[in-house]
Structure formats: structure tokens, C-alpha cells
Biopython code that builds the backbone (N, CA, C, O; Angstrom):
import numpy as np
from Bio.PDB.StructureBuilder import StructureBuilder

atoms = [
    (1, "MET", "N", (196.747, 51.368, 62.043)),
    (1, "MET", "CA", (196.087, 50.289, 61.328)),
    (1, "MET", "C", (194.735, 50.015, 61.986)),
    (1, "MET", "O", (194.645, 49.985, 63.214)),
    (2, "GLU", "N", (193.679, 49.815, 61.185)),
    (2, "GLU", "CA", (192.329, 49.610, 61.708)),
    (2, "GLU", "C", (192.245, 48.366, 62.590)),
    (2, "GLU", "O", (191.551, 48.375, 63.607)),
    (3, "GLU", "N", (192.943, 47.302, 62.210)),
    (3, "GLU", "CA", (192.912, 46.067, 62.998)),
    (3, "GLU", "C", (193.445, 46.312, 64.413)),
    (3, "GLU", "O", (192.898, 45.775, 65.376)),
    (4, "ASP", "N", (194.500, 47.113, 64.548)),
    (4, "ASP", "CA", (195.038, 47.430, 65.873)),
    (4, "ASP", "C", (194.007, 48.158, 66.717)),
    (4, "ASP", "O", (193.901, 47.907, 67.918)),
    (5, "MET", "N", (193.237, 49.068, 66.096)),
    (5, "MET", "CA", (192.211, 49.797, 66.832)),
    (5, "MET", "C", (191.136, 48.844, 67.335)),
    (5, "MET", "O", (190.670, 48.983, 68.466)),
    (6, "ILE", "N", (190.739, 47.885, 66.519)),
    (6, "ILE", "CA", (189.709, 46.921, 66.913)),
    (6, "ILE", "C", (190.227, 46.016, 68.022)),
    (6, "ILE", "O", (189.538, 45.807, 69.021)),
    (7, "LEU", "N", (191.434, 45.475, 67.861)),
    (7, "LEU", "CA", (191.968, 44.526, 68.830)),
    (7, "LEU", "C", (192.309, 45.185, 70.156)),
    (7, "LEU", "O", (192.385, 44.499, 71.176)),
    (8, "ASN", "N", (192.517, 46.493, 70.172)),
    (8, "ASN", "CA", (192.839, 47.184, 71.412)),
    (8, "ASN", "C", (191.612, 47.780, 72.086)),
    (8, "ASN", "O", (191.730, 48.392, 73.147)),
    (9, "ASP", "N", (190.445, 47.615, 71.493)),
    (9, "ASP", "CA", (189.220, 48.155, 72.058)),
    (9, "ASP", "C", (188.824, 47.340, 73.286)),
    (9, "ASP", "O", (189.114, 46.146, 73.366)),
    (10, "TYR", "N", (188.168, 47.983, 74.234)),
    (10, "TYR", "CA", (187.718, 47.276, 75.430)),
    (10, "TYR", "C", (186.402, 47.863, 75.900)),
    (10, "TYR", "O", (185.988, 48.934, 75.456)),
    (11, "ILE", "N", (185.746, 47.142, 76.814)),
    (11, "ILE", "CA", (184.522, 47.621, 77.444)),
    (11, "ILE", "C", (184.650, 47.463, 78.955)),
    (11, "ILE", "O", (185.442, 46.660, 79.447)),
    (12, "VAL", "N", (183.858, 48.240, 79.674)),
    (12, "VAL", "CA", (183.776, 48.131, 81.127)),
    (12, "VAL", "C", (182.338, 47.740, 81.448)),
    (12, "VAL", "O", (181.396, 48.364, 80.961)),
    (13, "VAL", "N", (182.175, 46.702, 82.272)),
    (13, "VAL", "CA", (180.844, 46.232, 82.664)),
    (13, "VAL", "C", (180.724, 46.345, 84.180)),
    (13, "VAL", "O", (181.524, 45.771, 84.919)),
    (14, "LYS", "N", (179.716, 47.092, 84.638)),
    (14, "LYS", "CA", (179.445, 47.203, 86.071)),
    (14, "LYS", "C", (178.113, 46.526, 86.358)),
    (14, "LYS", "O", (177.082, 46.911, 85.806)),
    (15, "ALA", "N", (178.135, 45.518, 87.220)),
    (15, "ALA", "CA", (176.927, 44.768, 87.567)),
    (15, "ALA", "C", (175.999, 45.623, 88.427)),
    (15, "ALA", "O", (176.424, 46.201, 89.427)),
    (16, "LEU", "N", (174.739, 45.696, 88.031)),
    (16, "LEU", "CA", (173.727, 46.422, 88.792)),
    (16, "LEU", "C", (172.861, 45.485, 89.621)),
    (16, "LEU", "O", (171.964, 45.928, 90.338)),
    (17, "GLU", "N", (173.136, 44.176, 89.519)),
    (17, "GLU", "CA", (172.444, 43.157, 90.316)),
    (17, "GLU", "C", (173.382, 41.963, 90.453)),
    (17, "GLU", "O", (174.360, 41.852, 89.714)),
    (18, "ASP", "N", (173.090, 41.078, 91.386)),
    (18, "ASP", "CA", (173.864, 39.848, 91.534)),
    (18, "ASP", "C", (173.609, 38.921, 90.347)),
    (18, "ASP", "O", (172.502, 38.876, 89.811)),
    (19, "GLY", "N", (174.640, 38.185, 89.944)),
    (19, "GLY", "CA", (174.471, 37.154, 88.932)),
    (19, "GLY", "C", (174.564, 37.606, 87.491)),
    (19, "GLY", "O", (174.068, 36.909, 86.606)),
    (20, "VAL", "N", (175.185, 38.757, 87.217)),
    (20, "VAL", "CA", (175.365, 39.198, 85.831)),
    (20, "VAL", "C", (176.402, 38.294, 85.162)),
    (20, "VAL", "O", (177.497, 38.102, 85.691)),
    (21, "ASN", "N", (176.057, 37.747, 84.009)),
    (21, "ASN", "CA", (176.973, 36.872, 83.269)),
    (21, "ASN", "C", (177.600, 37.624, 82.102)),
    (21, "ASN", "O", (176.926, 38.364, 81.386)),
    (22, "ILE", "N", (178.901, 37.419, 81.925)),
    (22, "ILE", "CA", (179.637, 37.983, 80.791)),
    (22, "ILE", "C", (180.266, 36.819, 80.057)),
    (22, "ILE", "O", (180.924, 35.976, 80.668)),
    (23, "MET", "N", (180.065, 36.767, 78.744)),
    (23, "MET", "CA", (180.590, 35.665, 77.941)),
    (23, "MET", "C", (181.407, 36.218, 76.779)),
    (23, "MET", "O", (180.946, 37.099, 76.053)),
    (24, "GLY", "N", (182.618, 35.703, 76.605)),
    (24, "GLY", "CA", (183.448, 36.066, 75.465)),
    (24, "GLY", "C", (183.237, 35.056, 74.354)),
    (24, "GLY", "O", (183.220, 33.851, 74.604)),
    (25, "LEU", "N", (183.075, 35.539, 73.125)),
    (25, "LEU", "CA", (182.858, 34.662, 71.969)),
    (25, "LEU", "C", (184.061, 34.732, 71.029)),
    (25, "LEU", "O", (184.683, 35.783, 70.872)),
    (26, "THR", "N", (184.370, 33.615, 70.419)),
    (26, "THR", "CA", (185.562, 33.496, 69.581)),
    (26, "THR", "C", (185.367, 34.092, 68.196)),
    (26, "THR", "O", (184.246, 34.304, 67.733)),
    (27, "ARG", "N", (186.492, 34.352, 67.556)),
    (27, "ARG", "CA", (186.513, 34.757, 66.148)),
    (27, "ARG", "C", (186.570, 33.503, 65.286)),
    (27, "ARG", "O", (186.794, 32.404, 65.795)),
    (28, "GLY", "N", (186.370, 33.663, 63.995)),
    (28, "GLY", "CA", (186.559, 32.554, 63.067)),
    (28, "GLY", "C", (185.268, 32.049, 62.477)),
    (28, "GLY", "O", (184.198, 32.624, 62.678)),
    (29, "SER", "N", (185.391, 30.957, 61.742)),
    (29, "SER", "CA", (184.239, 30.407, 61.021)),
    (29, "SER", "C", (183.214, 29.775, 61.955)),
    (29, "SER", "O", (182.043, 29.657, 61.595)),
    (30, "SER", "N", (183.636, 29.371, 63.139)),
    (30, "SER", "CA", (182.743, 28.729, 64.099)),
    (30, "SER", "C", (182.783, 29.514, 65.417)),
    (30, "SER", "O", (183.679, 29.304, 66.235)),
    (31, "THR", "N", (181.819, 30.412, 65.623)),
    (31, "THR", "CA", (181.783, 31.215, 66.845)),
    (31, "THR", "C", (181.326, 30.358, 68.017)),
    (31, "THR", "O", (180.310, 29.669, 67.927)),
    (32, "ARG", "N", (182.086, 30.399, 69.131)),
    (32, "ARG", "CA", (181.708, 29.675, 70.347)),
    (32, "ARG", "C", (182.122, 30.474, 71.572)),
    (32, "ARG", "O", (182.939, 31.391, 71.489)),
    (33, "PHE", "N", (181.546, 30.110, 72.703)),
    (33, "PHE", "CA", (181.920, 30.739, 73.963)),
    (33, "PHE", "C", (183.288, 30.226, 74.367)),
    (33, "PHE", "O", (183.540, 29.023, 74.306)),
    (34, "HIS", "N", (184.179, 31.126, 74.782)),
    (34, "HIS", "CA", (185.487, 30.665, 75.248)),
    (34, "HIS", "C", (185.794, 31.115, 76.663)),
    (34, "HIS", "O", (186.767, 30.652, 77.259)),
    (35, "HIS", "N", (184.977, 32.018, 77.220)),
    (35, "HIS", "CA", (185.242, 32.489, 78.582)),
    (35, "HIS", "C", (183.953, 33.028, 79.176)),
    (35, "HIS", "O", (183.188, 33.707, 78.491)),
    (36, "THR", "N", (183.709, 32.732, 80.443)),
    (36, "THR", "CA", (182.542, 33.301, 81.126)),
    (36, "THR", "C", (182.958, 33.830, 82.494)),
    (36, "THR", "O", (183.898, 33.334, 83.116)),
    (37, "GLU", "N", (182.249, 34.826, 82.934)),
    (37, "GLU", "CA", (182.436, 35.407, 84.267)),
    (37, "GLU", "C", (181.055, 35.667, 84.847)),
    (37, "GLU", "O", (180.113, 35.955, 84.109)),
    (38, "LYS", "N", (180.933, 35.568, 86.167)),
    (38, "LYS", "CA", (179.691, 35.914, 86.857)),
    (38, "LYS", "C", (180.027, 37.011, 87.855)),
    (38, "LYS", "O", (180.914, 36.850, 88.693)),
    (39, "LEU", "N", (179.306, 38.137, 87.760)),
    (39, "LEU", "CA", (179.554, 39.284, 88.634)),
    (39, "LEU", "C", (178.455, 39.430, 89.673)),
    (39, "LEU", "O", (177.293, 39.104, 89.429)),
    (40, "GLN", "N", (178.848, 39.927, 90.831)),
    (40, "GLN", "CA", (177.892, 40.286, 91.869)),
    (40, "GLN", "C", (177.667, 41.795, 91.813)),
    (40, "GLN", "O", (178.491, 42.524, 91.261)),
    (41, "LYS", "N", (176.566, 42.263, 92.374)),
    (41, "LYS", "CA", (176.200, 43.677, 92.322)),
    (41, "LYS", "C", (177.387, 44.548, 92.747)),
    (41, "LYS", "O", (178.012, 44.313, 93.781)),
    (42, "GLY", "N", (177.679, 45.553, 91.926)),
    (42, "GLY", "CA", (178.757, 46.488, 92.228)),
    (42, "GLY", "C", (180.117, 46.096, 91.670)),
    (42, "GLY", "O", (181.018, 46.932, 91.606)),
    (43, "GLU", "N", (180.284, 44.831, 91.262)),
    (43, "GLU", "CA", (181.563, 44.415, 90.697)),
    (43, "GLU", "C", (181.736, 44.993, 89.300)),
    (43, "GLU", "O", (180.765, 45.200, 88.571)),
    (44, "VAL", "N", (182.985, 45.249, 88.943)),
    (44, "VAL", "CA", (183.326, 45.828, 87.644)),
    (44, "VAL", "C", (184.260, 44.870, 86.926)),
    (44, "VAL", "O", (185.171, 44.305, 87.531)),
    (45, "TYR", "N", (184.027, 44.690, 85.632)),
    (45, "TYR", "CA", (184.839, 43.799, 84.793)),
    (45, "TYR", "C", (185.278, 44.590, 83.565)),
    (45, "TYR", "O", (184.459, 45.240, 82.916)),
    (46, "ILE", "N", (186.556, 44.534, 83.252)),
    (46, "ILE", "CA", (187.084, 45.192, 82.062)),
    (46, "ILE", "C", (187.477, 44.101, 81.082)),
    (46, "ILE", "O", (188.280, 43.227, 81.409)),
    (47, "ALA", "N", (186.909, 44.151, 79.870)),
    (47, "ALA", "CA", (187.145, 43.123, 78.861)),
    (47, "ALA", "C", (187.728, 43.761, 77.609)),
    (47, "ALA", "O", (187.322, 44.851, 77.205)),
    (48, "GLN", "N", (188.691, 43.064, 76.996)),
    (48, "GLN", "CA", (189.350, 43.576, 75.799)),
    (48, "GLN", "C", (189.066, 42.662, 74.617)),
    (48, "GLN", "O", (189.080, 41.438, 74.744)),
    (49, "PHE", "N", (188.807, 43.277, 73.460)),
    (49, "PHE", "CA", (188.676, 42.514, 72.223)),
    (49, "PHE", "C", (190.083, 42.144, 71.767)),
    (49, "PHE", "O", (190.983, 42.983, 71.782)),
    (50, "THR", "N", (190.272, 40.897, 71.364)),
    (50, "THR", "CA", (191.596, 40.388, 71.006)),
    (50, "THR", "C", (191.512, 39.588, 69.714)),
    (50, "THR", "O", (190.467, 39.546, 69.064)),
    (51, "GLY", "N", (192.605, 38.965, 69.355)),
    (51, "GLY", "CA", (192.623, 38.074, 68.214)),
    (51, "GLY", "C", (191.717, 36.872, 68.423)),
    (51, "GLY", "O", (191.289, 36.250, 67.451)),
    (52, "THR", "N", (191.418, 36.535, 69.665)),
    (52, "THR", "CA", (190.541, 35.412, 69.995)),
    (52, "THR", "C", (189.108, 35.863, 70.252)),
    (52, "THR", "O", (188.163, 35.183, 69.851)),
    (53, "THR", "N", (188.938, 37.007, 70.917)),
    (53, "THR", "CA", (187.610, 37.481, 71.305)),
    (53, "THR", "C", (187.062, 38.474, 70.296)),
    (53, "THR", "O", (187.628, 39.551, 70.105)),
    (54, "SER", "N", (185.944, 38.108, 69.639)),
    (54, "SER", "CA", (185.338, 38.994, 68.649)),
    (54, "SER", "C", (184.065, 39.648, 69.168)),
    (54, "SER", "O", (183.630, 40.668, 68.635)),
    (55, "ALA", "N", (183.464, 39.065, 70.208)),
    (55, "ALA", "CA", (182.207, 39.593, 70.743)),
    (55, "ALA", "C", (182.123, 39.284, 72.229)),
    (55, "ALA", "O", (182.720, 38.325, 72.721)),
    (56, "ILE", "N", (181.370, 40.118, 72.927)),
    (56, "ILE", "CA", (181.153, 39.920, 74.357)),
    (56, "ILE", "C", (179.657, 40.049, 74.611)),
    (56, "ILE", "O", (179.031, 41.030, 74.209)),
    (57, "LYS", "N", (179.089, 39.042, 75.286)),
    (57, "LYS", "CA", (177.665, 39.027, 75.592)),
    (57, "LYS", "C", (177.483, 39.280, 77.081)),
    (57, "LYS", "O", (178.176, 38.684, 77.905)),
    (58, "VAL", "N", (176.547, 40.167, 77.428)),
    (58, "VAL", "CA", (176.254, 40.484, 78.823)),
    (58, "VAL", "C", (174.806, 40.117, 79.089)),
    (58, "VAL", "O", (173.905, 40.548, 78.369)),
    (59, "ASN", "N", (174.584, 39.315, 80.132)),
    (59, "ASN", "CA", (173.243, 38.860, 80.497)),
    (59, "ASN", "C", (172.963, 39.311, 81.924)),
    (59, "ASN", "O", (173.685, 38.933, 82.846)),
    (60, "GLY", "N", (171.924, 40.114, 82.113)),
    (60, "GLY", "CA", (171.573, 40.633, 83.431)),
    (60, "GLY", "C", (171.645, 42.149, 83.440)),
    (60, "GLY", "O", (172.026, 42.767, 82.446)),
    (61, "LYS", "N", (171.276, 42.750, 84.575)),
    (61, "LYS", "CA", (171.286, 44.208, 84.690)),
    (61, "LYS", "C", (172.712, 44.698, 84.912)),
    (61, "LYS", "O", (173.343, 44.396, 85.925)),
    (62, "ALA", "N", (173.201, 45.461, 83.937)),
    (62, "ALA", "CA", (174.563, 45.972, 84.017)),
    (62, "ALA", "C", (174.668, 47.278, 83.260)),
    (62, "ALA", "O", (173.893, 47.553, 82.344)),
    (63, "GLU", "N", (175.648, 48.081, 83.663)),
    (63, "GLU", "CA", (176.007, 49.280, 82.926)),
    (63, "GLU", "C", (177.240, 48.939, 82.112)),
    (63, "GLU", "O", (178.216, 48.420, 82.656)),
    (64, "ILE", "N", (177.211, 49.225, 80.808)),
    (64, "ILE", "CA", (178.307, 48.874, 79.912)),
    (64, "ILE", "C", (178.849, 50.176, 79.316)),
    (64, "ILE", "O", (178.118, 50.938, 78.684)),
    (65, "LEU", "N", (180.140, 50.413, 79.530)),
    (65, "LEU", "CA", (180.776, 51.637, 79.050)),
    (65, "LEU", "C", (181.746, 51.288, 77.935)),
    (65, "LEU", "O", (182.587, 50.403, 78.087)),
    (66, "THR", "N", (181.624, 51.991, 76.805)),
    (66, "THR", "CA", (182.524, 51.796, 75.670)),
    (66, "THR", "C", (182.916, 53.169, 75.123)),
    (66, "THR", "O", (182.349, 54.187, 75.518)),
    (67, "LYS", "N", (183.881, 53.187, 74.221)),
    (67, "LYS", "CA", (184.248, 54.455, 73.593)),
    (67, "LYS", "C", (183.137, 54.958, 72.675)),
    (67, "LYS", "O", (183.149, 56.119, 72.267)),
    (68, "HIS", "N", (182.189, 54.102, 72.353)),
    (68, "HIS", "CA", (181.068, 54.463, 71.492)),
    (68, "HIS", "C", (179.886, 54.994, 72.276)),
    (68, "HIS", "O", (178.927, 55.490, 71.684)),
    (69, "GLY", "N", (179.934, 54.902, 73.606)),
    (69, "GLY", "CA", (178.848, 55.376, 74.450)),
    (69, "GLY", "C", (178.561, 54.377, 75.563)),
    (69, "GLY", "O", (179.231, 53.351, 75.686)),
    (70, "ASN", "N", (177.566, 54.691, 76.360)),
    (70, "ASN", "CA", (177.191, 53.840, 77.485)),
    (70, "ASN", "C", (175.791, 53.289, 77.265)),
    (70, "ASN", "O", (174.941, 53.941, 76.657)),
    (71, "VAL", "N", (175.560, 52.072, 77.770)),
    (71, "VAL", "CA", (174.260, 51.433, 77.637)),
    (71, "VAL", "C", (174.010, 50.589, 78.885)),
    (71, "VAL", "O", (174.949, 50.131, 79.535)),
    (72, "LYS", "N", (172.729, 50.391, 79.210)),
    (72, "LYS", "CA", (172.363, 49.497, 80.311)),
    (72, "LYS", "C", (171.685, 48.278, 79.718)),
    (72, "LYS", "O", (170.864, 48.391, 78.807)),
    (73, "SER", "N", (172.032, 47.116, 80.239)),
    (73, "SER", "CA", (171.404, 45.866, 79.794)),
    (73, "SER", "C", (170.408, 45.391, 80.851)),
    (73, "SER", "O", (170.463, 45.808, 82.008)),
    (74, "GLY", "N", (169.501, 44.513, 80.431)),
    (74, "GLY", "CA", (168.578, 43.872, 81.374)),
    (74, "GLY", "C", (167.463, 44.735, 81.887)),
    (74, "GLY", "O", (166.860, 44.416, 82.912)),
    (75, "GLU", "N", (167.172, 45.817, 81.207)),
    (75, "GLU", "CA", (166.083, 46.679, 81.683)),
    (75, "GLU", "C", (164.835, 46.477, 80.878)),
    (75, "GLU", "O", (163.819, 47.121, 81.141)),
]
sb = StructureBuilder()
sb.init_structure("model")
sb.init_model(0)
sb.init_chain("A")
sb.init_seg("    ")
for serial, (resi, resn, name, xyz) in enumerate(atoms, 1):
    if name == "N":
        sb.init_residue(resn, " ", resi, " ")
    sb.init_atom(name, np.array(xyz, "f"), 0.0, 1.0, " ", f" {name:<3s}", serial, name[0])
structure = sb.get_structure()
């Protein structure tokens, strides 16, 4: 089922500098932040899309790995 594929998807975020912020955003008619994390250089965070989390925002220099490819933020 396509929904299972979406809800089981995840990303890996590796901080390339101190103070990288990761924010999870909710699903539904009113999108809001529901979770935040702050990473220090070299820390790795694994985030999963769920019934609650529809989007993940990364602020700062980080390497982001997904099944769709890899990207660097903050450059």
C-alpha cells in the first residue's frame, strides 16, 4: 500500500556544524511544529515520517540522506 511506504520512509541528518535545528511538522489542515532537535557537529539524527509527521525542516549545515538521494543544507 502506498500509504505504508510513505509512513515508513525516513531520513538521516548529519550535522556539519554546531547548532543544526531539525523540526517535525504535523499532518492535517493546520500544519504546526510538533518536535524540535538541536544537533552538534558530527551528531546524526534519524527521523521517520509517521501519521503525525508529514514534513521535516532542517536549518543549518547538514548532510541529509534519503532513499531519493543525498543533499546538503545551509550551503
